[in-house]
C-alpha positions in Angstrom: 36.4 71.7 3.7 35.6 71.3 7.4 38.1 69.1 9.3 37.3 65.4 9.8 38.3 62.7 12.2 38.4 59.2 10.9 37.9 56.2 13.3 38.7 52.6 12.7 37.6 49.9 15.2 39.5 46.6 14.9 40.5 43.3 16.5 43.0 40.9 14.8 42.9 42.8 11.5 46.6 42.6 10.5 45.5 41.6 7.0 43.3 44.7 6.6 44.5 47.5 8.8 47.2 49.1 6.6 45.0 49.4 3.5 42.1 50.7 5.6 44.2 53.4 7.2 45.7 54.4 3.8 42.3 54.8 2.3 41.6 57.5 5.0 44.8 59.5 4.3 42.7 62.6 3.4 41.4 62.8 7.0 42.8 65.4 9.4 42.9 62.8 12.2 42.9 59.0 12.2 42.1 57.1 15.4 42.5 53.3 15.4 40.7 51.7 18.3 42.1 48.2 18.9 40.4 45.6 21.2 43.7 44.1 22.4 44.5 42.2 19.2 46.6 39.0 19.6 48.2 39.4 16.1 50.3 42.3 14.9 47.5 44.7 14.1 48.7 47.3 16.5 52.4 47.1 15.3 51.3 47.5 11.7 48.9 50.4 12.5 51.7 52.2 14.2 53.7 52.3 11.0 51.0 54.5 9.5 50.1 58.2 10.3 47.5 57.6 12.9 46.8 57.4 16.7 46.4 54.0 18.1 44.5 53.4 21.3 43.4 50.1 23.0 40.1 49.6 24.8 38.5 46.6 26.3 35.7 45.3 24.0 32.2 44.8 25.3 29.9 45.4 22.3 30.3 47.0 18.9 28.1 50.0 19.8 29.8 50.6 23.2 33.2 50.5 21.6 32.2 53.1 19.0 30.4 55.3 21.4 33.4 55.3 23.7 35.8 56.7 21.1 33.5 59.1 19.2 33.6 61.9 21.9 37.4 61.7 21.9 37.7 62.7 18.3 39.2 66.2 17.8 37.0 67.3 14.9 33.3 67.8 14.6 32.8 65.5 11.6 33.4 61.8 12.0 34.0 59.1 9.3 33.9 55.7 10.9 35.0 52.4 9.3 35.5 48.8 10.2 38.9 47.5 9.2 37.4 45.5 6.3 36.1 48.7 4.6 37.8 51.1 2.2 37.1 54.6 1.0 37.6 54.9 -2.7 39.2 58.0 -4.4 35.8 58.8 -5.8 34.2 58.7 -2.4 37.1 60.7 -0.9 36.4 63.5 -3.4 32.7 63.5 -2.7 33.2 63.7 1.0 35.5 66.6 0.6 32.9 68.4 -1.5 30.1 67.6 0.9 32.1 69.0 3.9 32.7 72.3 2.2 29.1 73.2 2.8 27.4 70.3 4.6 23.6 70.6 4.8 22.9 67.4 6.8 23.9 66.0 10.2 24.7 62.5 8.9 25.1 60.6 5.6 24.3 57.1 4.4 27.1 55.5 2.4 26.3 52.6 0.1 28.8 49.6 0.2 30.1 47.4 -2.6 30.4 44.0 -1.0 33.0 41.5 -2.1 32.7 37.8 -1.1 35.1 34.9 -1.9 37.1 37.3 -4.1 34.1 38.3 -6.2 32.2 41.6 -6.4 28.6 40.8 -5.3 26.2 42.5 -7.8 23.1 40.8 -6.4 22.4 38.4 -3.6 20.0 40.8 -1.9 22.9 43.0 -0.7 23.1 45.4 -3.7 21.4 48.1 -1.6 23.7 47.6 1.4 24.2 51.0 3.2 25.4 52.3 6.5 25.5 55.7 8.2 29.3 56.4 8.6 29.7 60.1 8.0 28.2 62.1 10.9 28.5 64.9 13.4 30.3 63.9 16.5 28.0 65.7 19.0 24.7 64.7 17.4 25.1 61.0 16.7 25.5 57.8 18.7 25.1 54.1 18.0 22.1 52.1 19.3 22.6 49.3 21.7 22.4 46.3 19.3 24.9 43.6 19.7 25.0 43.0 15.9 24.3 45.3 13.0 24.6 48.3 15.3 23.7 51.6 13.6 23.5 55.3 14.3 20.2 56.1 16.0 18.3 58.2 13.5 16.2 60.4 15.7 13.5 62.6 14.2 15.5 65.8 14.6 18.5 64.4 12.7 18.9 65.5 9.1 20.2 62.6 7.0 21.4 62.5 3.4 22.9 60.0 1.0 26.3 59.9 -0.7 26.5 58.8 -4.4 29.8 56.9 -4.4 30.2 53.6 -2.6 32.8 52.3 -0.1 34.3 48.9 -0.6 33.5 46.1 1.9 35.3 42.8 2.0 34.0 40.8 5.0 35.5 37.5 3.7 39.0 36.1 4.3 38.5 32.3 4.3 35.4 30.1 4.6 36.5 28.8 8.0 37.1 32.4 9.3 33.7 33.5 7.9 31.9 30.7 9.7 33.7 31.6 12.9 32.5 35.1 12.4 28.9 34.0 11.8 29.0 31.9 15.0 30.3 34.8 17.0 27.6 37.0 15.5 25.0 34.4 16.4 26.1 34.6 20.0 25.6 38.3 20.0 22.4 38.3 18.0 20.9 35.8 20.4 21.2 38.5 23.1 19.3 41.0 20.8 16.6 38.4 19.9 16.1 36.9 23.3 13.7 39.6 24.7 11.5 39.5 21.6 11.4 35.8 20.8 8.9 33.4 22.3 9.2 29.7 22.3 11.7 28.6 19.7 9.9 26.2 17.3 10.2 24.4 14.0 9.4 27.7 12.3 12.4 29.4 13.8 14.9 26.5 13.3 13.8 25.5 9.8 11.4 27.8 8.0 13.2 31.1 8.8 16.6 29.7 7.7 15.0 28.3 4.5 13.4 31.7 3.8 16.7 33.5 4.3 18.3 31.2 1.7 15.4 32.0 -0.7 15.7 35.7 0.1 19.4 35.9 -1.0 19.6 33.2 -3.7 16.3 33.5 -5.5 14.6 36.7 -4.6 17.8 38.6 -4.3 19.2 37.1 -7.5 22.2 35.5 -5.8 22.0 32.8 -8.4 23.5 35.5 -10.8 26.5 35.9 -8.5 27.6 32.3 -9.3 29.1 30.0 -6.7 29.9 32.8 -4.3 26.2 33.8 -4.4 25.2 30.2 -3.5 27.7 30.1 -0.6 26.6 33.5 0.7 23.0 32.5 0.7 23.8 29.2 2.4 25.9 30.9 5.1 23.2 33.5 5.9 20.7 30.6 6.3 23.1 28.9 8.6 23.5 32.1 10.6 19.8 32.4 11.2 19.5 28.8 12.4 22.4 29.2 14.8 20.9 32.4 16.1 17.8 30.6 17.2 19.7 27.6 18.5 21.6 30.0 20.8 18.3 31.8 21.8 16.9 28.4 22.8 20.0 27.7 24.9 19.7 31.1 26.6 16.0 30.5 27.3 16.9 27.3 29.2 19.1 29.3 31.5 16.3 31.8 32.4 14.8 30.9 35.9 
């Protein structure tokens, strides 16, 4: 197996950081990049076998692109603190890295929301590129939903086993996260959004609810499926409210 560096980016993740680090125990190096947490994330991380560094946060992609070149090993496995590598996925990664034939790999995620495994809700195909070559891959400049730039010369494969993803702690915390993301997404959408209208503020949020709850079969995920669809609809509305606010400040 080729050696691998695992990277975790985090801010105020005391409730997640230890389990995340432990799920990466098979890695040859673990780097935790903290954005100056105000809870005890750093103290907890230092109780584990890893290297902890702190760096001022600007955007998700800039934070990740800053740390990637500092990894010791050619292969990178990058996680957010609310993600976990399962034993089955660990085994698959080890096998892949014996004779890797790609430059990067998509990893599917099993999402949990309000304590429930989400089997539908339009996120059953959720996937991210998180296993990749250090010297060939960098993140795009998106403020939200940043992803590895898949250039035409990059060979990309898929892993079969899924990582675990639990983005939910409490409903209040989740709404705070959505509002924070709406601020960032407004920066992404500002250059490509014209005049914000009834369509943006009402029809697009309604369609997002339909997409997750009806089309994506969120109704089969019970009450968490309804709440997930409703919060995603809210996030779309807030995004365009914030775009409109930014437009007012443009000379």
